[in-house]
C-alpha positions in Angstrom: 58.6 37.5 17.7 61.6 39.6 18.5 63.6 41.6 15.9 67.0 40.3 14.9 70.2 42.2 15.1 73.5 41.8 13.4 76.3 42.2 15.9 78.8 40.2 13.9 82.4 41.1 14.9 81.2 43.2 17.8 82.3 42.7 21.4 79.8 42.7 24.3 80.5 42.6 28.0 77.9 41.3 30.5 78.1 41.3 34.3 76.0 38.9 36.3 76.2 36.5 33.5 76.0 33.3 35.4 72.3 33.2 35.7 69.0 35.0 35.1 68.8 38.1 33.0 72.6 38.3 32.5 72.9 34.7 31.3 70.0 35.0 28.8 71.1 38.4 27.5 74.7 37.1 27.0 73.3 34.2 25.0 71.1 36.7 23.0 74.2 38.8 22.1 76.0 35.6 20.9 73.0 34.6 18.8 73.2 38.0 17.2 76.8 37.4 16.3 78.7 39.1 19.1 81.7 37.7 21.0 81.4 37.9 24.8 83.3 38.9 27.9 81.4 37.4 30.9 81.7 38.5 34.5 80.2 37.0 37.7 81.2 35.9 41.2 79.9 32.4 40.7 82.8 30.9 38.6 81.2 27.5 38.0 77.9 28.9 36.7 79.8 31.5 34.7 81.8 28.9 32.9 78.6 27.0 32.2 77.2 30.1 30.4 80.4 30.4 28.4 80.2 26.7 27.4 76.7 27.2 26.1 77.8 30.1 24.0 81.0 28.5 22.7 78.9 25.4 21.8 77.1 27.6 19.2 80.4 28.6 17.6 80.8 32.0 19.3 83.6 33.1 21.5 83.2 33.8 25.2 85.8 34.5 27.9 85.2 34.7 31.6 86.4 36.6 34.6 85.2 35.7 38.1 85.1 38.2 40.9 83.3 40.9 42.8 81.9 43.7 40.5 82.5 46.3 43.2 86.3 45.7 42.8 87.4 48.4 40.3 90.5 46.3 39.4 88.1 43.6 38.1 86.4 46.1 35.9 89.7 47.3 34.5 90.9 43.8 34.0 87.7 42.9 32.2 88.0 45.7 29.7 91.7 45.0 29.3 91.0 41.4 28.6 88.4 42.4 26.0 91.0 44.5 24.2 93.7 41.8 24.5 91.4 39.1 23.1 89.2 41.0 20.7 90.7 44.4 20.2 87.7 46.5 21.2 84.6 46.8 23.3 81.3 47.7 21.5 78.5 47.0 24.0 78.0 46.4 27.7 75.2 45.2 29.9 76.0 46.1 33.5 73.5 43.7 35.0 74.9 42.3 38.3 72.7 43.0 41.3 71.5 41.6 44.6 68.2 42.0 46.4 69.6 42.9 49.8 67.7 43.2 53.1 63.9 43.0 52.9 62.7 44.7 56.1 61.7 48.2 57.3 64.5 50.7 57.0 64.7 50.9 60.8 65.7 47.2 60.9 68.3 47.4 58.2 72.0 47.2 59.3 74.9 49.2 58.0 76.5 46.0 56.9 73.4 45.0 54.9 73.2 48.4 53.3 76.8 48.5 52.4 76.6 45.0 50.8 73.7 45.9 48.5 75.2 49.3 47.6 78.6 47.7 46.8 77.1 45.4 44.1 74.1 47.4 42.8 75.6 50.8 42.6 79.3 50.8 43.0 79.4 47.6 40.9 77.8 49.5 38.0 80.0 52.6 38.6 83.2 50.5 38.4 82.3 48.8 35.1 80.7 51.9 33.5 83.8 53.9 34.3 86.2 51.5 32.6 83.9 50.8 29.7 83.6 54.5 29.0 87.4 55.0 29.1 87.8 52.5 26.2 84.7 53.6 24.3 85.9 57.3 24.4 89.1 56.1 22.7 87.1 54.3 20.0 84.5 57.1 19.6 81.7 54.5 19.7 79.8 52.2 22.0 76.5 51.5 23.7 76.0 50.7 27.4 72.9 49.5 29.3 72.8 49.6 33.1 70.3 47.5 35.0 68.2 49.6 37.3 64.7 48.3 38.3 61.1 49.5 38.7 62.6 50.0 42.2 64.6 52.9 40.6 61.3 54.6 39.6 59.1 54.0 42.6 59.3 53.2 46.3 58.0 50.0 48.0 57.9 49.3 51.7 60.6 47.1 53.2 63.2 47.6 50.4 64.9 50.9 51.2 68.4 49.8 50.6 67.6 48.1 47.3 65.5 51.0 46.0 68.1 53.5 47.0 70.7 51.8 44.9 68.4 51.4 41.9 67.5 55.1 42.0 71.2 55.7 42.1 71.8 53.7 39.0 69.4 56.0 37.1 71.1 59.1 38.2 74.5 57.6 37.3 73.1 56.6 33.9 71.8 60.1 33.1 74.9 61.9 34.2 77.2 59.5 32.3 75.0 59.7 29.2 75.4 63.5 29.1 79.2 63.2 29.6 79.6 61.2 26.4 76.5 62.2 24.3 78.6 64.0 21.7 81.3 61.3 21.5 79.4 58.6 19.7 78.5 56.7 22.9 75.1 56.0 24.3 74.3 55.1 27.9 70.9 54.0 29.0 69.2 52.0 31.7 66.5 49.4 31.9 64.0 49.1 34.8 62.8 45.5 34.9 59.6 44.7 36.8 58.9 41.4 38.4 61.0 38.9 36.3 61.1 35.1 36.6 64.7 34.7 37.7 66.5 33.2 40.7 66.4 36.5 42.4 62.6 36.5 42.1 62.5 33.0 43.6 63.9 34.5 46.8 60.8 36.6 47.4 58.0 35.2 49.6 55.4 33.6 47.3 52.5 35.3 49.2 54.2 38.7 48.8 54.9 37.9 45.1 51.2 37.1 44.5 50.2 40.5 46.0 52.9 42.3 44.0 51.7 40.7 40.7 48.3 42.3 41.3 50.0 45.6 40.6 51.6 44.4 37.4 48.8 45.1 34.9 49.9 42.5 32.4 49.1 39.9 35.0 52.2 37.7 34.9 55.9 37.8 35.6 58.2 38.9 32.9 60.9 36.7 31.3 64.6 37.1 31.0 64.2 36.9 27.2 62.0 40.0 27.3 64.7 41.8 29.2 67.3 40.6 26.7 65.2 41.9 23.9 65.2 45.4 25.4 68.9 45.4 26.1 69.8 44.4 22.5 67.5 47.1 21.2 69.2 49.7 23.3 72.6 48.5 22.1 71.5 48.4 18.4 71.4 51.1 15.7 67.6 50.9 16.0 67.9 53.1 19.1 70.5 55.4 17.8 68.6 58.6 19.0 68.0 57.1 22.5 70.3 58.0 25.3 70.0 58.8 29.0 66.7 57.0 29.4 65.5 54.7 32.2 63.3 52.3 30.2 60.6 50.5 32.2 60.2 46.8 31.2 57.7 46.1 33.8 54.4 44.8 32.4 52.8 48.2 33.1 53.6 48.5 36.8 54.9 52.1 36.6 52.1 53.1 34.3 49.7 53.5 37.3 
């Protein structure tokens, strides 16, 4: 049973909200009373997430686009202010898997594509979220890294490079604003049952799960629970961490 939080009258922004961990976390914020600003490049699925939230009586607005575009990040925060007057929480979740091959077989185009979403995409939103939160003197941000930000695995150099970068970005930003009433943290999901996970070869997934001591895939709901905790007063003394939510993978 997950704890419950009271985010009534608070505003949460979620990127990658059209599916998977972003969608489930957005709905969890809404269930806790928050209003939502939702971002994704898949406009149709993004609107479906918003409809699910508004059907519960909560407000949700959407902006479709590429998270690597800094103008989208600025527009999202501006829209939050125009509609709701503030921004209290953010989950910078959008990410892609990228090439799965030895580094020597990666292309510059493939590397740039995964870096644009996974690292620049978090940098763009984090920057503009912090600009507003510094004006308010409050806020909590969670960036989505990965167990791939804590360890290396063969055939995933580009992906792991970006996810390591997210942790460095998180730690530095957290120190920038630690004394200003703002907390920045990261989560490091393990193998989670999401559309991204479905793109991995089943045989490779079976072998991977042998290294996940809990013996199963995680759920998006378990990720959402960690994000909400990091955004809540229950974690008020926690900042600059990269929290593994990985079924014990990194405990080896």
